[in-house]
C-alpha angles and dihedrals in degrees: 000000000000092000095051087064089069109099092223095051118085116188137193110253096233138013106286104198090202100137094047112026108015106031092121090064088075139229095292091059090048094050090050089061094051127084126254107267133189122221093260094050132084121233112218129194125180124197114158095203095061093083095057097039112102096210097047101085093054093044093049094045093052091056103032117009093170095056122131119231129205114199123189117199131172139178102317095227093047090049091051093051091047090052089051091054091048090051096051094045097049106068114065111260095008091113091061094068106003121178115253121260092242094052089056099049103031133063115229088262090057100253120131119264109235125191094052125108094239090065107024095051089063093054090095097171092064095053097038091050088054091052091053091058088069109020135048119242089243088067093056122075111197119210122193103222094215091059092048090056097044102038117359098169100081090045093051091052089054091047091051088055092047090052091045094233128133117272113260109158121092128195095242090061091077132070136167124257095218094194094057101022092236132124120254122203145199116244091212130027091241096049120110093192119084127213118220133193120270131253091279090069128072099021113168110259120229117249110253122217119246090249093052092047093048094051093049092046092052090048098047096038098088091042092052093047092048092049095050090049093050092046096041093232132134108209121167090245095051091099105036 
């Protein structure tokens, strides 16, 4: 949402799911879902499931091999818990008697359930390695999610450079929502009113037991190390 504030960035209104779910509908269908864009503007489309979909890189490469990709990653355990919260708040009535986090990620014998989105989506190395089979690292801008939450301005400046567009964002355009712990932002440099994330952001995470945390850390540790090595980054969660 920060990027769509930039006057030279035009974004699709909703997640399009073209390169994973609806690729067979063809390029004309995809273009019909995108905004009108001038030659000096950048067209942006965000669909979270692209990164974890095995067919996406090939589909995207076959249509636009010079595309630029922005990938946001965060601590794999935090991401898994966040995905769990999103899941239990999405279906009507689920929040009245939601399944526990442990019941959704562990078998009855205590081993981790693989092959489910909650776990597999945090195995960044698998998905990033697949991307590198089709795209050069120079085409992928990695964003550490924790930095985007705490201090987005420096990252947005780097993204502007990555996209080769003039710098628009200024530090004073951002302020902290103390209640949620998320940054709010001005949609225009001259605005005095700030826009904040909706109710689906900033939900309080459940406290994980030491046993749960240790099992997840042991599982994700090799995946995080491999991802950080592949991506040449040194995040504080690279070596869990």
